[in-house]
Backbone as CSV, one residue per row, in Angstrom:
resi,resn,N_x,N_y,N_z,CA_x,CA_y,CA_z,C_x,C_y,C_z
1,MET,71.010,99.305,34.246,71.158,98.787,35.609,70.733,97.325,35.644
2,ALA,71.449,96.528,36.425,71.167,95.099,36.520,69.787,94.855,37.125
3,ARG,69.246,93.681,36.837,67.970,93.302,37.421,68.125,93.146,38.932
4,PRO,67.024,93.260,39.686,67.105,93.129,41.143,67.737,91.808,41.561
5,SER,68.619,91.859,42.543,69.274,90.652,43.033,69.562,90.808,44.516
6,ILE,69.803,89.702,45.174,70.198,89.688,46.587,71.420,88.790,46.713
7,VAL,72.458,89.295,47.381,73.745,88.617,47.443,74.127,88.327,48.892
8,PRO,74.461,87.087,49.237,74.994,86.808,50.581,76.389,87.412,50.726
9,ILE,76.638,88.048,51.865,77.960,88.601,52.139,78.380,88.236,53.557
10,ALA,79.685,88.327,53.808,80.235,88.099,55.145,81.088,89.293,55.532
11,LEU,80.924,89.756,56.762,81.721,90.853,57.303,82.524,90.333,58.488
12,THR,83.833,90.570,58.475,84.681,90.200,59.601,85.145,91.466,60.306
13,VAL,84.782,91.567,61.593,85.123,92.724,62.411,85.498,92.220,63.801
14,ASP,86.621,92.693,64.321,87.067,92.300,65.666,87.124,90.784,65.815
15,ASP,87.632,90.112,64.786,87.846,88.664,64.780,86.553,87.864,64.891
16,HIS,85.438,88.470,64.521,84.182,87.734,64.413,83.613,87.954,63.017
17,THR,83.033,86.901,62.455,82.442,86.990,61.120,80.938,86.820,61.212
18,GLY,80.230,87.758,60.603,78.775,87.689,60.554,78.301,87.606,59.117
19,TYR,77.182,86.912,58.910,76.629,86.683,57.575,75.315,87.430,57.423
20,THR,75.160,88.088,56.279,73.943,88.850,56.035,73.693,88.892,54.535
21,LEU,72.744,89.722,54.111,72.370,89.826,52.701,72.441,91.277,52.244
22,TRP,72.868,91.447,51.008,72.954,92.771,50.391,72.172,92.755,49.093
23,ALA,71.331,93.765,48.920,70.619,93.958,47.657,71.311,95.086,46.903
24,PRO,72.111,94.757,45.873,72.780,95.800,45.088,71.760,96.751,44.471
25,PRO,72.213,97.915,44.032,71.271,98.908,43.491,70.387,98.335,42.382
26,TRP,69.099,98.625,42.505,68.154,98.255,41.453,67.166,99.412,41.277
27,GLU,66.521,99.436,40.131,65.575,100.517,39.837,64.154,100.010,39.937
28,GLU,63.338,100.806,40.589,61.936,100.434,40.774,61.090,101.688,40.747
29,ASP,60.094,101.716,39.876,59.212,102.887,39.731,60.012,104.164,39.508
30,GLY,61.082,104.053,38.724,61.870,105.233,38.391,62.845,105.673,39.459
31,GLU,62.934,104.942,40.573,63.855,105.294,41.639,64.895,104.196,41.824
32,GLU,66.089,104.597,42.274,67.143,103.627,42.537,67.156,103.278,44.021
33,TRP,67.259,101.973,44.306,67.241,101.481,45.675,68.463,100.604,45.925
34,GLN,68.833,100.518,47.183,69.887,99.616,47.636,69.597,99.319,49.105
35,ALA,69.847,98.109,49.562,69.486,97.777,50.935,70.292,96.589,51.445
36,PHE,70.275,96.430,52.766,70.870,95.281,53.435,69.797,94.649,54.326
37,LEU,70.048,93.430,54.744,69.113,92.748,55.632,69.209,93.388,57.015
38,GLY,68.206,94.162,57.366,68.242,94.858,58.643,66.930,95.554,58.925
39,THR,66.936,96.339,59.992,65.762,97.095,60.407,66.228,98.426,60.979
40,THR,65.275,99.290,61.267,65.558,100.563,61.924,64.838,100.590,63.263
41,GLU,65.614,100.818,64.319,65.060,100.848,65.666,65.484,102.141,66.339
42,ASP,64.484,102.905,66.817,64.764,104.168,67.500,65.667,105.065,66.664
43,ASP,65.331,105.207,65.386,66.070,106.060,64.446,67.499,105.595,64.210
44,ARG,67.801,104.356,64.546,69.127,103.812,64.270,68.966,102.595,63.367
45,ALA,69.526,102.702,62.163,69.448,101.607,61.204,70.469,100.535,61.567
46,LEU,70.059,99.277,61.489,70.913,98.155,61.848,70.972,97.144,60.712
47,VAL,72.136,96.524,60.555,72.285,95.371,59.678,72.378,94.132,60.560
48,HIS,71.505,93.153,60.317,71.522,91.922,61.099,72.639,91.009,60.598
49,LEU,73.486,90.575,61.514,74.563,89.638,61.202,74.307,88.336,61.943
50,PHE,74.534,87.222,61.259,74.249,85.907,61.823,75.532,85.093,61.920
51,PRO,75.633,84.213,62.920,76.898,83.500,63.141,77.232,82.470,62.071
52,THR,76.239,81.980,61.346,76.470,80.998,60.275,75.473,81.238,59.165
53,PRO,75.760,80.770,57.953,74.754,80.829,56.892,73.486,80.057,57.240
54,ALA,73.620,78.979,58.026,72.436,78.222,58.439,71.517,79.078,59.305
55,ALA,72.114,79.853,60.222,71.304,80.747,61.060,70.656,81.830,60.215
56,LEU,71.378,82.316,59.222,70.815,83.300,58.293,69.635,82.695,57.531
57,ALA,69.785,81.471,57.053,68.711,80.809,56.307,67.477,80.613,57.174
58,THR,67.677,80.254,58.425,66.545,80.066,59.345,65.772,81.367,59.517
59,PHE,66.513,82.473,59.674,65.857,83.775,59.808,65.080,84.125,58.546
60,CYS,65.678,83.885,57.405,65.019,84.230,56.141,63.715,83.464,55.946
61,ARG,63.676,82.229,56.412,62.463,81.416,56.262,61.348,81.868,57.190
62,SER,61.716,82.489,58.315,60.717,82.719,59.357,60.357,84.177,59.582
63,SER,61.092,85.116,59.004,60.853,86.522,59.328,60.610,87.346,58.069
64,THR,59.674,88.280,58.181,59.448,89.262,57.115,59.531,90.684,57.651
65,ASP,59.981,90.824,58.890,60.090,92.140,59.511,61.507,92.679,59.309
66,HIS,61.801,93.100,58.087,63.129,93.607,57.765,63.062,94.377,56.446
67,ASP,64.159,94.995,56.069,64.164,95.913,54.928,64.163,95.227,53.567
68,LEU,64.372,93.925,53.525,64.365,93.224,52.236,63.061,92.481,51.970
69,ALA,62.107,92.587,52.875,60.883,91.790,52.760,60.101,92.089,51.482
70,ASP,60.178,93.318,50.980,59.440,93.698,49.779,60.300,93.667,48.524
71,HIS,61.537,93.168,48.650,62.406,93.079,47.484,61.818,92.081,46.483
72,PRO,61.918,92.366,45.181,61.280,91.488,44.180,61.682,90.022,44.253
73,VAL,62.900,89.703,44.710,63.301,88.298,44.720,63.283,87.686,46.120
74,TRP,62.708,88.397,47.078,62.695,87.831,48.427,61.995,86.478,48.514
75,PRO,60.894,86.246,47.788,60.272,84.914,47.871,61.222,83.784,47.505
76,VAL,62.176,84.045,46.619,63.158,83.030,46.257,64.162,82.840,47.386
77,VAL,64.709,83.939,47.869,65.744,83.870,48.904,65.200,83.214,50.170
78,ALA,63.936,83.489,50.497,63.357,82.950,51.723,63.282,81.431,51.714
79,GLY,63.360,80.816,50.544,63.288,79.362,50.463,64.625,78.672,50.333
80,LEU,65.722,79.409,50.410,67.045,78.822,50.197,67.675,78.337,51.502
81,GLY,68.571,77.374,51.374,69.272,76.830,52.530,70.645,77.442,52.715
82,ALA,71.373,76.926,53.693,72.665,77.490,54.065,73.681,77.442,52.930
83,ALA,73.676,76.363,52.149,74.663,76.248,51.072,74.519,77.382,50.064
84,ASP,73.274,77.740,49.732,73.033,78.818,48.781,73.249,80.195,49.401
85,LEU,73.226,80.289,50.708,73.417,81.571,51.379,74.825,81.712,51.951
86,THR,75.738,80.877,51.500,77.148,80.987,51.885,77.865,81.885,50.882
87,PRO,78.441,82.994,51.311,79.074,83.925,50.358,80.259,83.287,49.650
88,ASP,80.475,83.691,48.403,81.679,83.269,47.718,82.831,84.187,48.137
89,ASP,84.021,83.892,47.663,85.204,84.640,48.093,85.125,86.120,47.733
90,ASP,84.429,86.445,46.654,84.341,87.843,46.227,83.406,88.675,47.091
91,HIS,82.663,88.022,47.964,81.714,88.756,48.804,81.982,88.528,50.292
92,ARG,83.258,88.390,50.609,83.709,88.312,52.003,84.596,89.524,52.258
93,TYR,84.248,90.305,53.265,84.914,91.573,53.498,85.547,91.560,54.894
94,ASP,86.875,91.505,54.906,87.629,91.405,56.154,88.091,92.799,56.576
95,LEU,87.327,93.428,57.443,87.682,94.772,57.893,88.894,94.745,58.815
96,ASP,89.150,93.601,59.442,90.328,93.477,60.307,91.623,93.434,59.500
97,GLY,91.550,92.958,58.268,92.756,92.734,57.489,93.231,93.920,56.675
98,VAL,92.538,95.044,56.777,92.870,96.204,55.944,94.283,96.703,56.210
99,TYR,94.662,96.810,57.488,96.000,97.322,57.805,97.090,96.421,57.223
100,ASP,96.906,95.120,57.345,97.921,94.183,56.852,98.081,94.293,55.338
101,ILE,96.970,94.437,54.628,97.047,94.548,53.171,97.773,95.826,52.777
102,ALA,97.428,96.922,53.438,98.045,98.201,53.098,99.526,98.235,53.439
103,ALA,99.945,97.391,54.375,101.351,97.373,54.783,102.232,96.634,53.794
104,GLU,101.630,95.834,52.901,102.392,95.076,51.916,102.632,95.915,50.665
105,ASN,103.523,95.431,49.809,103.700,96.079,48.515,102.444,95.875,47.680
106,PRO,102.040,96.872,46.910,100.791,96.737,46.148,100.899,95.703,45.032
107,ASP,99.895,94.870,44.924,99.738,93.987,43.781,98.259,93.981,43.410
108,ARG,97.925,93.281,42.346,96.548,93.318,41.858,95.562,92.831,42.928
109,TRP,95.935,91.743,43.629,95.036,91.207,44.651,94.820,92.218,45.767
110,ALA,95.902,92.848,46.244,95.799,93.792,47.354,94.922,94.979,46.981
111,VAL,95.120,95.514,45.786,94.338,96.677,45.358,92.863,96.300,45.234
112,GLU,92.582,95.162,44.622,91.192,94.739,44.466,90.536,94.462,45.812
113,GLU,91.299,93.853,46.725,90.750,93.545,48.051,90.405,94.822,48.814
114,LEU,91.321,95.787,48.811,91.059,97.048,49.501,89.915,97.810,48.833
115,ALA,89.903,97.826,47.501,88.847,98.542,46.787,87.478,97.959,47.135
116,ALA,87.376,96.638,47.159,86.093,95.996,47.454,85.650,96.273,48.885
117,THR,86.597,96.244,49.818,86.251,96.468,51.223,85.798,97.900,51.459
118,VAL,86.544,98.867,50.923,86.165,100.267,51.092,84.826,100.538,50.409
119,ASP,84.614,99.941,49.241,83.352,100.132,48.532,82.181,99.589,49.346
120,MET,82.332,98.402,49.937,81.243,97.842,50.725,80.973,98.679,51.969
121,VAL,82.033,99.171,52.614,81.846,100.025,53.793,81.089,101.293,53.401
122,SER,81.418,101.877,52.267,80.733,103.094,51.840,79.265,102.810,51.514
123,ARG,78.977,101.629,50.947,77.590,101.264,50.661,76.802,101.064,51.959
124,LEU,77.429,100.415,52.926,76.777,100.256,54.222,76.462,101.610,54.840
125,ALA,77.442,102.523,54.812,77.240,103.847,55.386,76.108,104.584,54.680
126,GLU,76.058,104.462,53.368,75.011,105.139,52.594,73.627,104.654,53.006
127,CYS,73.484,103.351,53.199,72.180,102.784,53.548,71.813,102.988,55.015
128,LEU,72.806,103.068,55.869,72.556,103.100,57.308,72.491,104.510,57.888
129,ASP,72.846,105.508,57.110,72.903,106.881,57.611,71.505,107.478,57.629
130,THR,70.828,107.392,58.759,69.474,107.928,58.865,69.465,109.446,58.932
131,ALA,70.622,110.064,59.198,70.684,111.526,59.196,70.342,112.068,57.823
132,ALA,70.718,111.345,56.770,70.386,111.779,55.411,68.877,111.789,55.206
133,ASP,68.180,110.798,55.774,66.721,110.775,55.668,66.105,111.935,56.433
134,ASP,66.688,112.261,57.606,66.176,113.378,58.398,66.313,114.688,57.640
135,ASP,67.426,114.848,56.897,67.639,116.070,56.132,66.562,116.259,55.082
136,GLU,66.129,115.152,54.437,65.120,115.248,53.399,63.783,115.697,53.961
137,ASP,63.520,115.335,55.221,62.241,115.690,55.840,62.295,117.040,56.530
138,ASP,63.469,117.635,56.643,63.644,118.883,57.377,63.447,120.056,56.430
139,ASP,62.553,120.971,56.814,62.274,122.125,55.958,63.309,123.218,56.104
140,THR,64.162,123.141,57.116,65.170,124.177,57.322,66.379,123.902,56.469
141,ASP,67.261,124.892,56.393,68.482,124.755,55.601,69.594,124.104,56.402
142,ASP,69.400,123.911,57.691,70.435,123.300,58.525,70.504,121.813,58.245
143,GLU,71.709,121.332,58.050,71.899,119.906,57.765,72.410,119.189,58.997
144,ASP,71.810,118.024,59.299,72.323,117.209,60.390,73.667,116.635,59.990
145,GLU,74.501,116.438,60.990,75.786,115.819,60.713,75.579,114.366,60.318
146,SER,76.399,113.923,59.386,76.343,112.529,58.978,76.757,111.637,60.143
147,GLN,76.163,110.458,60.197,76.559,109.480,61.203,77.834,108.761,60.795
148,PHE,78.341,109.060,59.614,79.529,108.379,59.093,80.526,109.399,58.542
149,GLU,80.946,110.312,59.399,81.865,111.361,58.959,83.226,110.787,58.567
150,ALA,83.713,109.802,59.318,85.017,109.210,59.002,84.968,108.477,57.666
151,VAL,83.855,107.804,57.392,83.707,107.119,56.108,83.721,108.137,54.974
152,ALA,82.972,109.220,55.146,82.916,110.248,54.106,84.291,110.855,53.859
153,GLU,85.027,111.110,54.944,86.360,111.686,54.788,87.301,110.708,54.100
154,LEU,87.199,109.438,54.434,88.086,108.440,53.835,87.847,108.325,52.333
155,VAL,86.602,108.155,51.930,86.322,107.927,50.505,86.566,109.187,49.679
156,ALA,86.647,110.346,50.343,86.921,111.586,49.625,88.407,111.775,49.342
157,ARG,89.258,110.994,49.987,90.696,111.126,49.758,91.043,110.660,48.340
158,PRO,91.824,111.433,47.593,92.174,111.045,46.214,92.870,109.691,46.134
159,GLU,93.743,109.397,47.107,94.458,108.130,47.058,93.516,106.946,47.262
160,VAL,92.440,107.158,48.017,91.435,106.100,48.181,90.624,105.946,46.895
161,GLY,90.299,107.064,46.263,89.604,107.008,44.995,90.404,106.293,43.921
162,SER,91.739,106.342,44.052,92.596,105.680,43.064,92.450,104.163,43.086
163,LEU,91.905,103.610,44.170,91.702,102.163,44.220,90.822,101.691,43.071
164,GLY,89.881,102.523,42.664,88.993,102.151,41.581,89.672,102.054,40.230
165,LEU,90.906,102.582,40.134,91.649,102.531,38.879,92.455,101.252,38.741
166,GLY,92.522,100.451,39.822,93.261,99.195,39.761,94.740,99.375,40.040
167,ILE,95.487,98.315,39.793,96.904,98.276,40.124,97.713,99.334,39.383
168,ASP,97.270,99.752,38.201,98.026,100.725,37.425,98.206,102.045,38.165
169,ALA,97.267,102.361,39.062,97.359,103.618,39.810,98.475,103.595,40.842
170,PHE,99.039,102.421,41.099,100.041,102.303,42.154,101.368,101.762,41.623
171,LEU,101.597,101.948,40.337,102.856,101.546,39.725,103.762,102.760,39.527
172,GLY,105.071,102.525,39.495,106.014,103.612,39.299,106.199,104.433,40.560
173,ARG,107.007,105.475,40.465,107.310,106.289,41.643,106.071,106.989,42.180
174,SER,105.279,107.589,41.267,104.076,108.279,41.721,103.071,107.295,42.311
175,GLY,103.010,106.094,41.724,102.113,105.081,42.260,102.528,104.619,43.643
176,GLU,103.829,104.469,43.850,104.335,104.087,45.169,103.982,105.154,46.204
177,ASP,104.110,106.426,45.796,103.746,107.512,46.710,102.253,107.458,47.049
178,SER,101.429,107.148,46.054,99.989,107.056,46.299,99.664,105.920,47.258
179,TRP,100.390,104.795,47.126,100.160,103.661,48.026,100.535,104.018,49.460
180,VAL,101.629,104.755,49.623,102.038,105.200,50.953,100.987,106.151,51.529
181,GLN,100.478,107.059,50.695,99.447,107.986,51.151,98.161,107.246,51.511
182,LEU,97.855,106.206,50.755,96.680,105.389,51.067,96.839,104.744,52.437
183,GLY,98.024,104.183,52.702,98.268,103.597,54.009,98.143,104.614,55.121
184,GLY,98.607,105.832,54.860,98.482,106.890,55.864,97.037,107.258,56.136
185,ALA,96.218,107.301,55.075,94.798,107.608,55.255,94.101,106.531,56.078
186,LEU,94.452,105.279,55.826,93.856,104.181,56.590,94.317,104.214,58.036
187,ASP,95.600,104.490,58.264,96.104,104.601,59.635,95.364,105.696,60.402
188,GLU,95.051,106.763,59.703,94.411,107.911,60.335,92.924,107.696,60.593
189,LEU,92.237,107.022,59.673,90.782,107.039,59.698,90.109,105.681,59.889
190,TRP,90.804,104.572,59.596,90.098,103.296,59.557,89.507,102.901,60.905
191,GLU,90.212,103.158,61.985,89.671,102.820,63.307,88.353,103.542,63.550
192,ASP,88.286,104.827,63.151,87.040,105.583,63.306,85.960,105.059,62.375
193,VAL,86.365,104.640,61.175,85.404,104.067,60.222,84.752,102.824,60.819
194,VAL,85.549,101.939,61.367,85.024,100.705,61.941,84.156,101.008,63.161
195,GLU,84.555,101.998,63.937,83.758,102.371,65.113,82.394,102.909,64.694
196,GLU,82.376,103.763,63.674,81.093,104.285,63.185,80.209,103.160,62.676
197,LEU,80.788,102.277,61.898,80.013,101.173,61.345,79.524,100.240,62.449
198,GLY,80.364,100.024,63.450,80.013,99.114,64.532,78.754,99.509,65.278
199,GLU,78.442,100.798,65.282,77.223,101.263,65.945,75.968,100.766,65.246
200,HIS,76.129,100.244,64.035,74.975,99.839,63.232,75.002,98.354,62.873
201,LEU,75.885,97.606,63.492,75.962,96.166,63.225,75.308,95.404,64.377
202,ASP,74.338,94.608,64.044,73.599,93.816,65.031,74.237,92.436,65.149
203,TRP,75.003,92.230,66.220,75.676,90.947,66.447,74.828,90.024,67.324
204,THR,73.500,90.170,67.219,72.602,89.257,67.941,71.783,88.407,66.979
205,GLY,72.035,88.540,65.662,71.214,87.788,64.711,69.748,88.092,64.863
206,ALA,69.419,89.408,64.960,68.032,89.845,65.157,67.425,89.207,66.409
207,GLY,68.243,89.111,67.459,67.764,88.576,68.729,67.847,87.078,68.859
208,SER,68.479,86.406,67.908,68.536,84.946,67.931,69.876,84.400,68.422
209,ALA,70.835,85.274,68.721,72.179,84.806,69.076,72.838,85.789,70.037
210,THR,73.942,85.349,70.623,74.787,86.232,71.425,76.162,86.280,70.772
211,LEU,76.986,87.217,71.177,78.301,87.375,70.551,79.134,86.108,70.697
212,GLU,78.904,85.339,71.761,79.651,84.097,71.968,79.325,83.050,70.902
213,ASP,78.197,83.215,70.220,77.826,82.272,69.166,78.625,82.484,67.882
214,TYR,79.326,83.610,67.798,80.129,83.915,66.609,81.559,83.454,66.889
215,PRO,81.989,82.349,66.296,83.329,81.840,66.584,84.385,82.800,66.040
216,PRO,85.584,82.789,66.633,86.675,83.605,66.082,86.847,83.326,64.600
217,ALA,86.994,84.391,63.827,87.074,84.235,62.375,88.224,83.329,61.965
218,SER,89.302,83.348,62.721,90.472,82.547,62.366,90.236,81.051,62.550
219,GLU,89.164,80.677,63.260,88.912,79.265,63.535,87.791,78.675,62.687
220,VAL,87.139,79.489,61.871,85.993,79.012,61.090,86.476,78.273,59.860
221,THR,85.866,77.107,59.586,86.153,76.347,58.376,84.907,76.285,57.513
222,GLU,85.072,75.916,56.249,83.930,75.807,55.337,82.935,74.778,55.835
223,GLU,83.429,73.686,56.466,82.523,72.658,56.971,81.650,73.210,58.094
224,ASP,82.211,74.105,58.907,81.438,74.692,59.989,80.254,75.487,59.451
225,LEU,80.425,76.092,58.294,79.400,76.989,57.768,78.168,76.252,57.303
226,VAL,78.316,75.048,56.794,77.182,74.355,56.182,76.785,73.096,56.922
227,GLU,77.355,72.845,58.092,77.086,71.582,58.781,75.635,71.465,59.218
228,ASP,74.953,72.627,59.389,73.563,72.594,59.828,72.586,72.614,58.659
229,ASP,73.078,72.402,57.448,72.220,72.544,56.279,71.574,71.237,55.851
230,ASP,71.897,70.117,56.478,71.373,68.831,56.041,69.853,68.801,56.060
231,GLU,69.262,69.344,57.121,67.813,69.304,57.227,67.163,70.186,56.174
232,ASP,67.859,71.246,55.744,67.311,72.083,54.686,67.215,71.314,53.383
233,ASP,68.200,70.482,53.098,68.219,69.747,51.845,67.146,68.674,51.782
234,ASP,66.612,68.292,52.949,65.586,67.255,52.969,64.211,67.801,52.612
235,GLU,64.080,69.134,52.621,62.789,69.733,52.374,62.786,70.407,51.011
236,VAL,61.690,70.271,50.273,61.522,70.964,49.003,60.303,71.852,49.141
237,GLU,60.533,73.167,49.175,59.451,74.108,49.330,59.038,74.617,47.961
238,VAL,57.763,75.012,47.839,57.258,75.572,46.605,57.059,77.066,46.797
239,VAL,57.583,77.862,45.853,57.471,79.309,45.922,56.638,79.779,44.751
240,ASP,55.593,80.576,45.029,54.738,81.087,43.972,55.343,82.364,43.411
241,LEU,55.633,82.370,42.117,56.094,83.563,41.426,55.185,83.796,40.224
242,ALA,55.415,84.911,39.547,54.520,85.293,38.454,54.525,84.265,37.332
243,ASP,55.663,83.574,37.148,55.736,82.635,36.034,55.378,81.217,36.451
244,GLY,54.686,81.061,37.588,54.221,79.741,37.984,54.987,79.194,39.159
245,ALA,54.480,78.120,39.753,55.099,77.527,40.923,56.240,76.600,40.523
246,ARG,57.359,76.728,41.196,58.508,75.871,40.971,59.088,75.514,42.334
247,THR,59.854,74.440,42.399,60.545,74.144,43.642,61.621,75.189,43.859
248,ARG,61.998,75.388,45.118,63.001,76.404,45.415,64.326,76.062,44.757
249,GLU,64.633,74.753,44.617,65.890,74.382,43.983,65.889,74.768,42.501
250,ASP,64.740,74.535,41.819,64.649,74.885,40.403,64.777,76.392,40.207
251,ILE,64.106,77.145,41.069,64.134,78.602,40.933,65.534,79.132,41.194
252,ALA,66.169,78.641,42.250,67.518,79.111,42.571,68.485,78.804,41.444
253,HIS,68.355,77.616,40.848,69.239,77.249,39.750,68.984,78.143,38.531
254,MET,67.716,78.393,38.257,67.362,79.207,37.104,67.834,80.647,37.259
255,MET,67.829,81.154,38.490,68.045,82.573,38.710,69.434,82.890,39.222
256,ARG,70.281,81.896,39.400,71.590,82.162,39.981,72.542,82.720,38.935
257,LEU,73.146,83.861,39.274,74.193,84.468,38.474,75.519,84.221,39.178
258,PRO,76.655,84.601,38.579,77.926,84.479,39.300,77.847,85.167,40.660
259,HIS,78.553,84.627,41.648,78.610,85.152,43.012,77.275,85.019,43.729
260,TYR,76.487,83.983,43.394,75.231,83.709,44.087,74.275,84.888,44.062
261,GLU,74.189,85.583,42.976,73.219,86.663,42.869,71.903,86.060,42.384
262,PHE,70.883,86.183,43.207,69.593,85.605,42.888,68.773,86.672,42.186
263,THR,68.742,86.643,40.868,68.143,87.732,40.104,66.680,87.472,39.834
264,SER,65.957,88.539,39.677,64.509,88.437,39.541,64.085,88.106,38.126
265,ALA,63.120,87.176,37.997,62.502,86.894,36.709,61.143,87.573,36.622
266,LEU,60.837,88.398,37.609,59.549,89.060,37.646,59.588,90.322,36.808
267,SER,58.505,90.626,36.131,58.434,91.835,35.311,57.628,92.928,35.969
268,HIS,56.852,92.587,37.024,56.018,93.604,37.645,56.794,94.316,38.747
269,SER,56.351,95.483,39.139,57.008,96.288,40.168,56.360,96.021,41.507
270,THR,57.167,96.101,42.568,56.647,95.999,43.928,57.245,97.114,44.743
271,SER,56.626,97.407,45.891,57.189,98.438,46.761,58.436,97.899,47.425
272,SER,59.356,98.774,47.769,60.636,98.365,48.339,60.708,98.737,49.787
273,GLY,61.343,97.872,50.576,61.601,98.187,51.976,63.024,98.610,52.186
274,ALA,63.682,99.151,51.182,65.089,99.509,51.282,65.290,100.592,52.298
275,THR,66.464,100.485,52.983,66.797,101.514,53.961,67.146,102.802,53.253
């Protein structure tokens, strides 16, 4: 399993794009963890979405009341600016565009795009489903219903599972039939999937924004995302890690993997705040 990392991601839903952080699965004290930047309020897990990477960076610098606060590389991420917290193309998930992609003829890009989007939605559901936590604490044999039944039904469809096989699964006559079946599954379930997920998306930036602060996704440019980062670049913060104090720029450069994954250079274990 890869070393602990935190990855900036963008989610587009209902023509609004929000920015947040995802901690891919990592192992700690013999257990596997995965988490997103969020909190749990009144037994409802939320992912905090911010209108810009700059707003996300501001939150990261000032708040430790969230599920990533105990992540091994959080001290590094907390010192980064908007430019470093801007997702790359591989970590932007357009939930609005799923129907359009499925309506086209399958190609490598379309299959990879759909596979990545469905995979991220399933990861969100896994982390946000507090009913699963309730089941573990319940001594009875009765299981609570999942909060993401549509997601579970979608990912269980064989044609959806075929996305993981790549474009080869959708070539030839049988592949064409599978692509049509995939489109049918999305037509049937995707609206419910987005509705279930929407119950757990915080479009207030943890209380720092309103929905009007999130510009229409179709109007956002790269310059808009980083225009507020100038003041971040003027400051050099020092972060204490096990291998000594370094500037945040040095640490980020040393620890950056492809797709802005900020991997841990720490060898000791810490407790996790994963959902």
